[in-house]
NUFI-442497 format. One record per residue: residue number from 1; residue in three letters; x, y, z of N, C-alpha, C in turn. Coordinates in Angstrom, 1 decimal. Example, Ala and Ser with C-alpha at 12.3 -4.5 7.8 and 13.67 -1.06 7.14 Angstrom:
// residues 2
+-----+--------+--------+--------+--------+--------+--------+--------+--------+--------+--------+
| num | residu |    n_X |    n_Y |    n_Z |   ca_X |   ca_Y |   ca_Z |    c_X |    c_Y |    c_Z |
+-----+--------+--------+--------+--------+--------+--------+--------+--------+--------+--------+
|   1 |    ala |   13.2 |   -5.7 |    7.8 |   12.3 |   -4.5 |    7.8 |   13.2 |   -3.3 |    7.8 |
|   2 |    ser |   12.8 |   -2.2 |    7.1 |   13.7 |   -1.1 |    7.1 |   12.9 |    0.0 |    7.9 |
+-----+--------+--------+--------+--------+--------+--------+--------+--------+--------+--------+
***
This chain:
// residues 76
+-----+--------+--------+--------+--------+--------+--------+--------+--------+--------+--------+
| num | residu |    n_X |    n_Y |    n_Z |   ca_X |   ca_Y |   ca_Z |    c_X |    c_Y |    c_Z |
+-----+--------+--------+--------+--------+--------+--------+--------+--------+--------+--------+
|   1 |    met |  -17.2 |  -28.3 |    0.2 |  -17.7 |  -28.0 |    1.6 |  -16.7 |  -27.2 |    2.4 |
|   2 |    arg |  -15.5 |  -27.6 |    2.3 |  -14.4 |  -26.9 |    3.0 |  -14.3 |  -25.5 |    2.5 |
|   3 |    glu |  -14.3 |  -25.4 |    1.2 |  -14.1 |  -24.0 |    0.6 |  -15.2 |  -23.1 |    1.1 |
|   4 |    ala |  -16.5 |  -23.6 |    1.2 |  -17.6 |  -22.8 |    1.6 |  -17.4 |  -22.3 |    3.1 |
|   5 |    ser |  -16.8 |  -23.2 |    3.9 |  -16.5 |  -22.9 |    5.3 |  -15.4 |  -21.8 |    5.4 |
|   6 |    his |  -14.4 |  -21.9 |    4.5 |  -13.3 |  -20.9 |    4.5 |  -13.9 |  -19.6 |    4.0 |
|   7 |    gln |  -14.7 |  -19.6 |    3.0 |  -15.3 |  -18.4 |    2.5 |  -16.2 |  -17.7 |    3.6 |
|   8 |    gln |  -17.0 |  -18.5 |    4.3 |  -17.8 |  -18.0 |    5.4 |  -16.9 |  -17.4 |    6.5 |
|   9 |    ala |  -15.8 |  -18.0 |    6.9 |  -14.9 |  -17.5 |    7.9 |  -14.3 |  -16.2 |    7.4 |
|  10 |    arg |  -13.9 |  -16.1 |    6.1 |  -13.4 |  -14.8 |    5.6 |  -14.4 |  -13.7 |    5.6 |
|  11 |    thr |  -15.6 |  -14.1 |    5.3 |  -16.7 |  -13.1 |    5.3 |  -17.0 |  -12.6 |    6.7 |
|  12 |    glu |  -17.0 |  -13.5 |    7.7 |  -17.2 |  -13.1 |    9.1 |  -16.0 |  -12.2 |    9.6 |
|  13 |    gln |  -14.8 |  -12.5 |    9.2 |  -13.7 |  -11.7 |    9.6 |  -13.7 |  -10.3 |    9.1 |
|  14 |    arg |  -14.1 |  -10.2 |    7.8 |  -14.3 |   -8.9 |    7.2 |  -15.4 |   -8.1 |    7.8 |
|  15 |    ala |  -16.5 |   -8.8 |    8.1 |  -17.6 |   -8.1 |    8.8 |  -17.2 |   -7.6 |   10.1 |
|  16 |    leu |  -16.5 |   -8.4 |   10.9 |  -16.0 |   -8.0 |   12.2 |  -15.1 |   -6.8 |   12.1 |
|  17 |    ala |  -14.1 |   -6.9 |   11.1 |  -13.2 |   -5.7 |   11.0 |  -13.9 |   -4.4 |   10.6 |
|  18 |    val |  -14.9 |   -4.5 |    9.7 |  -15.7 |   -3.4 |    9.4 |  -16.5 |   -2.8 |   10.5 |
|  19 |    ala |  -17.0 |   -3.7 |   11.3 |  -17.8 |   -3.3 |   12.5 |  -16.9 |   -2.6 |   13.5 |
|  20 |    val |  -15.8 |   -3.1 |   13.8 |  -14.9 |   -2.5 |   14.7 |  -14.4 |   -1.2 |   14.2 |
|  21 |    ala |  -14.0 |   -1.1 |   12.9 |  -13.6 |    0.2 |   12.4 |  -14.7 |    1.2 |   12.5 |
|  22 |    trp |  -16.0 |    0.8 |   12.2 |  -17.1 |    1.7 |   12.2 |  -17.3 |    2.2 |   13.6 |
|  23 |    met |  -17.2 |    1.3 |   14.6 |  -17.4 |    1.7 |   16.0 |  -16.4 |    2.7 |   16.5 |
|  24 |    leu |  -15.1 |    2.5 |   16.1 |  -14.1 |    3.4 |   16.4 |  -14.2 |    4.8 |   15.7 |
|  25 |    leu |  -14.6 |    4.7 |   14.5 |  -14.8 |    6.0 |   13.7 |  -15.9 |    6.8 |   14.4 |
|  26 |    val |  -17.0 |    6.2 |   14.7 |  -18.1 |    6.9 |   15.3 |  -17.7 |    7.4 |   16.7 |
|  27 |    gln |  -17.0 |    6.6 |   17.4 |  -16.6 |    7.0 |   18.7 |  -15.7 |    8.3 |   18.7 |
|  28 |    leu |  -14.8 |    8.2 |   17.7 |  -13.9 |    9.4 |   17.5 |  -14.7 |   10.6 |   17.1 |
|  29 |    ala |  -15.6 |   10.5 |   16.2 |  -16.5 |   11.6 |   15.8 |  -17.3 |   12.2 |   17.0 |
|  30 |    cys |  -17.8 |   11.3 |   17.8 |  -18.6 |   11.7 |   19.0 |  -17.7 |   12.5 |   20.0 |
|  31 |    val |  -16.4 |   12.0 |   20.2 |  -15.5 |   12.7 |   21.1 |  -15.2 |   14.1 |   20.5 |
|  32 |    val |  -15.0 |   14.2 |   19.2 |  -14.7 |   15.4 |   18.6 |  -15.8 |   16.4 |   18.7 |
|  33 |    leu |  -17.0 |   15.9 |   18.4 |  -18.2 |   16.7 |   18.5 |  -18.5 |   17.2 |   20.0 |
|  34 |    trp |  -18.2 |   16.3 |   21.0 |  -18.4 |   16.7 |   22.4 |  -17.3 |   17.7 |   22.7 |
|  35 |    asp |  -16.1 |   17.5 |   22.3 |  -15.0 |   18.5 |   22.6 |  -15.3 |   19.8 |   22.0 |
|  36 |    ala |  -15.9 |   19.8 |   20.8 |  -16.2 |   21.1 |   20.2 |  -17.5 |   21.7 |   20.7 |
|  37 |    ala |  -18.1 |   21.1 |   21.6 |  -19.4 |   21.5 |   22.3 |  -20.6 |   21.5 |   21.4 |
|  38 |    tyr |  -20.6 |   20.6 |   20.3 |  -21.7 |   20.4 |   19.5 |  -22.7 |   19.5 |   20.1 |
|  39 |    leu |  -22.2 |   18.6 |   21.0 |  -23.0 |   17.6 |   21.7 |  -22.6 |   17.6 |   23.2 |
|  40 |    gly |  -23.6 |   17.4 |   24.0 |  -23.3 |   17.2 |   25.4 |  -22.8 |   15.8 |   25.7 |
|  41 |    arg |  -22.3 |   15.6 |   26.9 |  -21.7 |   14.3 |   27.2 |  -22.7 |   13.1 |   27.0 |
|  42 |    gln |  -23.9 |   13.3 |   27.5 |  -24.9 |   12.2 |   27.4 |  -25.3 |   12.1 |   26.0 |
|  43 |    ala |  -25.5 |   13.2 |   25.2 |  -25.9 |   13.1 |   23.8 |  -24.8 |   12.4 |   23.0 |
|  44 |    ala |  -23.5 |   12.6 |   23.3 |  -22.5 |   12.0 |   22.6 |  -22.5 |   10.5 |   22.8 |
|  45 |    leu |  -22.7 |   10.1 |   24.1 |  -22.7 |    8.7 |   24.5 |  -23.9 |    8.0 |   23.8 |
|  46 |    val |  -25.1 |    8.6 |   23.9 |  -26.3 |    8.0 |   23.2 |  -26.1 |    7.9 |   21.7 |
|  47 |    his |  -25.5 |    8.9 |   21.1 |  -25.3 |    8.9 |   19.7 |  -24.3 |    7.8 |   19.3 |
|  48 |    trp |  -23.3 |    7.6 |   20.1 |  -22.3 |    6.6 |   19.8 |  -22.9 |    5.2 |   20.0 |
|  49 |    leu |  -23.7 |    5.0 |   21.0 |  -24.4 |    3.7 |   21.2 |  -25.4 |    3.4 |   20.1 |
|  50 |    val |  -26.2 |    4.4 |   19.7 |  -27.2 |    4.1 |   18.7 |  -26.6 |    4.0 |   17.3 |
|  51 |    val |  -25.7 |    4.9 |   16.9 |  -25.2 |    5.0 |   15.6 |  -23.9 |    4.1 |   15.4 |
|  52 |    gly |  -23.1 |    4.0 |   16.5 |  -21.8 |    3.3 |   16.3 |  -21.9 |    1.9 |   16.8 |
|  53 |    val |  -22.7 |    1.5 |   17.8 |  -22.6 |    0.2 |   18.3 |  -23.8 |   -0.7 |   17.8 |
|  54 |    leu |  -25.0 |   -0.1 |   17.8 |  -26.2 |   -0.9 |   17.5 |  -26.1 |   -1.5 |   16.0 |
|  55 |    pro |  -25.9 |   -0.7 |   15.0 |  -25.9 |   -1.3 |   13.6 |  -25.0 |   -2.4 |   13.4 |
|  56 |    pro |  -23.7 |   -2.3 |   13.8 |  -22.8 |   -3.4 |   13.6 |  -23.2 |   -4.6 |   14.4 |
|  57 |    ala |  -23.6 |   -4.4 |   15.6 |  -24.0 |   -5.5 |   16.5 |  -25.2 |   -6.2 |   15.9 |
|  58 |    leu |  -26.2 |   -5.5 |   15.4 |  -27.3 |   -6.2 |   14.8 |  -26.9 |   -6.9 |   13.5 |
|  59 |    ala |  -26.0 |   -6.3 |   12.7 |  -25.6 |   -7.0 |   11.5 |  -24.8 |   -8.3 |   11.8 |
|  60 |    leu |  -23.9 |   -8.3 |   12.8 |  -23.2 |   -9.5 |   13.2 |  -24.1 |  -10.5 |   13.8 |
|  61 |    trp |  -25.1 |  -10.1 |   14.6 |  -26.1 |  -11.0 |   15.1 |  -26.9 |  -11.6 |   14.0 |
|  62 |    gly |  -27.3 |  -10.8 |   13.0 |  -28.0 |  -11.4 |   11.9 |  -27.3 |  -12.4 |   11.1 |
|  63 |    met |  -26.0 |  -12.2 |   11.0 |  -25.1 |  -13.2 |   10.3 |  -25.1 |  -14.4 |   11.1 |
|  64 |    arg |  -25.0 |  -14.3 |   12.4 |  -24.9 |  -15.5 |   13.2 |  -26.2 |  -16.3 |   13.2 |
|  65 |    arg |  -27.3 |  -15.6 |   13.2 |  -28.6 |  -16.2 |   13.2 |  -28.8 |  -17.0 |   11.9 |
|  66 |    ala |  -28.4 |  -16.3 |   10.7 |  -28.5 |  -17.0 |    9.5 |  -27.7 |  -18.3 |    9.4 |
|  67 |    glu |  -26.5 |  -18.2 |   10.0 |  -25.6 |  -19.4 |   10.1 |  -26.3 |  -20.5 |   10.9 |
|  68 |    val |  -26.8 |  -20.2 |   12.0 |  -27.5 |  -21.2 |   12.8 |  -28.7 |  -21.8 |   12.1 |
|  69 |    glu |  -29.5 |  -21.0 |   11.4 |  -30.6 |  -21.5 |   10.7 |  -30.2 |  -22.4 |    9.6 |
|  70 |    gln |  -29.0 |  -22.1 |    8.9 |  -28.5 |  -23.0 |    7.9 |  -28.1 |  -24.3 |    8.4 |
|  71 |    thr |  -27.5 |  -24.3 |    9.6 |  -27.0 |  -25.6 |   10.1 |  -28.2 |  -26.4 |   10.7 |
|  72 |    glu |  -29.3 |  -25.8 |   11.1 |  -30.4 |  -26.5 |   11.5 |  -31.2 |  -27.2 |   10.3 |
|  73 |    asp |  -31.1 |  -26.6 |    9.2 |  -31.7 |  -27.1 |    8.0 |  -31.0 |  -28.3 |    7.4 |
|  74 |    arg |  -29.8 |  -28.5 |    7.7 |  -29.0 |  -29.6 |    7.2 |  -29.4 |  -30.9 |    7.8 |
|  75 |    pro |  -29.5 |  -32.0 |    7.0 |  -29.8 |  -33.3 |    7.6 |  -28.5 |  -33.8 |    8.2 |
|  76 |    tyr |  -28.6 |  -34.6 |    9.2 |  -27.4 |  -35.2 |    9.9 |  -27.0 |  -36.4 |    9.2 |
+-----+--------+--------+--------+--------+--------+--------+--------+--------+--------+--------+
***
């Protein structure tokens, strides 16, 4: 039981690290595209929000929902 908990914690830590790295990478790409005049300011912001923030946020939210559903299924 304890090993499963540690494994879950490691998985969540990795997922969080990947999500933060993805958001920073997309943010940097949007700034570069904005600076190079390929995207306007609003377009860069919307692109960063939709591509950089939304997918990791939904993935992390989905992991948390699955964890809550698992704990609700357990008998006390």
